[in-house]
N, C-alpha and C positions, 0 to 999 in steps of 0.2 A: 504493500500500500504506500510505501515511501515515495515511489515514482509517480503516483497518481495525483492529478489535479494539484500541482505545486502551489498554485495561487491561493488555495484554501488555507495554507499555513500562514499565520500572521505573527508568529513569535520570532524569537532570536534563537537560531539553531545552536549557538554556543551555550545556551542555557538549558534548553529542553525541547522536546518535540511537540506533537500536536495536543491541543485540548480535546476534550470529548466532543464538543460541537464540530471542530474541524475534522476529526476522524470520521464522524457520521457523514459529513459532507463528502469526504473522499469515498466512503462506502457507497453512497447514493450514485456517485459517478460510475463506480464499478458495476453496480446492479443495472444501471441504465445501459451501460455499454455491452453487457454480456447476458442478456435475458435468457438465451437458450441454455447457457451453462447452468444457471440457477434453476431453471425449469427442470432440467435433467436431474440435478441433484435432489430436488424435491420429489421427483418421480421415483428415484432410486430409494429414498428414505421411506416414501409411502408404501413401497412394495415389501416392507419388512426388513430392510437393511439398516445399517447404522452409518450415517455420514459423519465423519470426524475430521476436523481441521486441526492441524498441528502447526501453530504459528512459527514462522522463521523470524530472523532479525528485522526483515522489512515489513513484518506484519504485526508489530507491537501494538498497533491500533486496535487489534482484536481483544485486547484486555479491557477496553471500556465496556461497562454494562450496557450502555445505549447502543453500541455497535453490535453487541451480541444479541440484544433484543430485536434489533432490526433484521439481523440475519435469520432469527427464528421466524419472523413473519414471512420470509421468502422460502426457507427450508425448515418447516416445523420438525423439531426433534434433533436438529443438528447439534453435535457436541464439539466443543473447543477445548483442547487439552492444555493443561498448564504444567504437566510433569516434564522432567528432564528426559525421562524415558517412558514411553507409552507401551503398555504390554497388553497382549491378547493371548488366548489359548493357553491359559495357565502358565504365563511367562515364557512360553516357547517362541512367541513372536515378540520382538522388541523393536521399537521405532524411536528415532531421535533426530535432532537437527544440529548441525555442526556448530552453530553459534552458541549452543549451550555447553560446549566442551572446549575449554580454553586451549588445549593442546592442538586443536585444529585451527582455530581462528580467534585469537585473543582480542582482535580489533573490533569484533562485532558482538561481544557479550555485553550483558547488562549488569549493573551493580546489584540490582534486586530483581532477578528474573521472575520470581514468583509474584511480585507486585511492583512493576516498573513505573510507579507514579511519583512525580515530584510535587508534593503538596505545598512547597514553599512558594510556588507560583500562583498567581491569581489571573485566570482560573487555574486549577491544577493541570499539569501537563505530564506527558510521558517522558521517561528517560530517553536520551539519545546516545547511542554507543559511538565510540570514536570513529569507526569505519564509516558509519552512516553520516556522521558530521563532516568528515573529509569529502565524502561523495557529494553531499548537498552544497557545501561551500565552494567546491572546486570542480569536481568531475562533471557534474550535471551541466555546468556552464559550457563545457567543451563539446557536448554531444552534437550540436548542430553541425560542426565541421568534423568532429572525430567521434562518430557514433559508437565505435567499439570501446571507447574509453571506460564506460561504466560496466563492461563485462570483464575487466581485468581482475585477477585475484592473485595475491591480495591487492587491496585497493591502492596501496602505496607502490605497486609496480609501475604506476604512471610516473612516479618520481624517478625511478631508475631509467625509464625510457627517455625522459627529458635529459637526464644527466649524461646519457650515452651519446646524445646528439652532438655533432661537431659545431656547436654554436654557443658562444658564451652567454648570449641572451637567454637561451633555453636552460643552460646551466644555472643562470641566475634565478629563473622561475622555479627550477627544482630546489634550489636552496631556500627560496621563500616557502615552498610547500613543506620542506623538511623542518624549518623552524616551527611551523604550525604543528606538524606531527610530533615534534619533540615535547609538546605539552602532554603527550600520552605515550611515553617512550616504551613501556612494557607492552602496550597494545599494538602500536603502529610500527615501531622501529626495531625492536629487539635490543639485546644488550650490546654495548660497545659502539653504538652509532655516533659518528662525529659529523659535524657540518663542515669540516675542513676549514679552509681559509677563504672561501668564496666571499663571505660577507666583508671581511677585512679588505680583500682585493677590490670589491665594488666600491667600498667607502673611500679607499685611497684614490681610485680612478676618478670618482666624482669630485672629491676635494681638490685633486690636482689638475683637472682638465676643464678649462673654461668652455671649450667647444662642446664637450659632453654635457655640461650643465646647461648650455644654451639649447641643445637638442631636447633635453628633458623638460625644460621650461616650455618649449614649443608644444610638446605632447601633453603637458598639463593643460594647456589652453585647448588643444584640439580634442582630446579625449575626455577631459574632466571639466572643461569650461572654466578653468581657473587661471587667472592672469598672475603670473609670477615672473620675476627676473632671474637672470643667471645668479646674481648675488643672493636672491631669496633662496634659490636651490642650494647654494653652498651652505647657507645658514640653517636651513630646514633639514637637510640630509646630513647631519653631523654625527649620526649614530647608525649602527647596523639595523636597529629596530625601525628607525625612520625610513631607511632604504627599503626594508622588507615591506613596510606598510604601503609605500608608494608603488612598488611592484604589484602588490595585491590590488591596489586601486586600478592600475592600468589593466591588469588581467580581468577584473570584473567589468571594466568598460569595454574591453575587446578580448573575449576569451578565444577568438579564432587565432590568436597569436600572430597578429598582423605586424604592421610596420614598427610598432613600439618595441617589439623584441629586438629589432636591429639596433636600437639605441644602445642597449646593454652589450651587444656584440662588440661595440667599441671600447668596452671596459675590460676586455680580456687582457690578462697580464702579458707583458712584452715577450716573455720566453716561456716555453712549455714547462721548464723546470720550476717556475714560480708556482704553478698549480700543484705540481707534485702528485704523488699517488694518493694522497688523502683528500683530494678536492671534494669529493662527496662519497664517503664510505657508505652512504645510503644505497649506493648502487648494488651492494650485496646484502645489506641488512634487511631484516623483516621478510626474507624470502623463504618462508616456511614450506616444508614438504607436506602439503595438505593430504595428498593421497597416502603417503606413508603414515601420517597421523591417523587418518580414517581407518586404515588397515589394522593398525595396532589396537585401536579402540574396539573395532569389530571382533578381532581375535579375542580380546579380553571378555567381551560379552558372550561370545560363543563358548569360551572355556567355562563361563559361569552358568551355562545351561541354556542359552538361547539357541534354538534350532534355526531360526531365521532372524537376521538383524538387518534393518533397513535404516540408512542414514542419508540425510539430504544436506544441502547447503553449498558444497564446493562447486556445483555445476559440472563436475567431471564424472561421467558415467563409469561405473566400476562394478565388477562382480567377481567373487572368488569363493572357494570352499575352504573350510577348516574342518577336516574330517567329514562327518555327516552334516555339519552345519553349513549354512549359506549366508553370505554377506552380499547385499545389493546397495548400490548408490545409483538411483535412476538418472542422476544429472539434472538437467534443466532444459526447458524448451528454448532458452536463449542460446546464442552462439557462444562458444568457449574456445580457449586456447590452453594447452597443457603446459607449455614452456614459454614464458614471457621474455626469456633472456636474449632472444634474437629479434624481438619486435622493434620497429622504428615508429616514430610519430606518424610518418606518411602511411604506414600500414593500418593505423587506427581509423583512417578515413573511409575504408571500404569494409563494412561489416559483413558483406556477403562472401568475403574471402575466407571466412572462418566456418567451421562445422557446427552442426547442432544435432542432437538426438532427442526426440520426444519418446520417453520410455515410461512404462508403468510396471509395478511389481505385483504379481498375482500370488496370493498365499491362500491355501485351502486346507482345511482340516477334513481329511477323508476318513477319519476314524482309525487310521493306522498310527503307530507310535510316533512316526515322523511326519511333520507337516510337508505338504507339497508346495513348491514355490518355483517361480520362473520370472525372468524379466522380459517383458514384451516390448519390442520396438514398434511404436505406432508410425513414426516418420523419422527419416534419417537423411541428412544431407552433408556431403563432404566438400 
């Protein structure tokens, strides 16, 4: 629900996510846009089945009572689970979502997953996890030109892509993103992450180059409607924080990464040696092995008695056996990439170049000691 009807959200994402009223408005948009889906769910429930929703990190809106009540009017009897692991068939089937398990994705977990409400706000609002905050503040703004940007996992892979580009302006943007991510180091960056010397190099270039300051002043007028002089720029951009804030303003004014990026290309150090190997160690940080983490968790649950373990969140389809037990990750209907280490910014412009699989997992209790299970591919494109 995070991506639906963004204009409904009226808060500050740095503080919290949607109010109950805003979440209901988002839900109404979903119901209006997908009537056949909800009619089919209602028909399935009415036939004696149990329709159950297991919220992911983008579905935190489902915790509001009014959202659940509205869903009940469309699909009477629908259940919405709050447990970390949902069980059926005497615990032989276990289902979970990766955002609830920190070893898979620490960026998208909630501080209070059983009750993610921030009551200090008026009106009360939902918690927002660091990964969603990064997506809302930065990634979503890039989608018009770079539609695959919001499919990257982890979300900070975008920083590494920018840092690998052979343009100091894009390195500067990656540095600004890294400074933001550093507010949530254990979630977004991992241990030992450094921002390198990029900020100091930018600051030195701005303070020492009058022509660079003139270019920055010109773009302040063009993009921000702000009249400033070269002298103003030198005075205002006297700290790394101020430089990062201005880059953020330019980015929000033009997230297509247009001409303003070229200004900071001119701030590149005079020799490659000045940048050094530590320019942005973010290039390698936060690059978790999601599939490996999923496999380990699945193995543990299967060893604990699960005959079938189903896990979502990574968008990466996966299935394997542990003895007689089976593990499935159906992936997602959205396009995905397994290895982001070779991606370039240009590649993010063409979403159709990436694969997707629409899978479902069928589990059946046929009366035998072992559950029957299979992953069915509804549609697949490479």
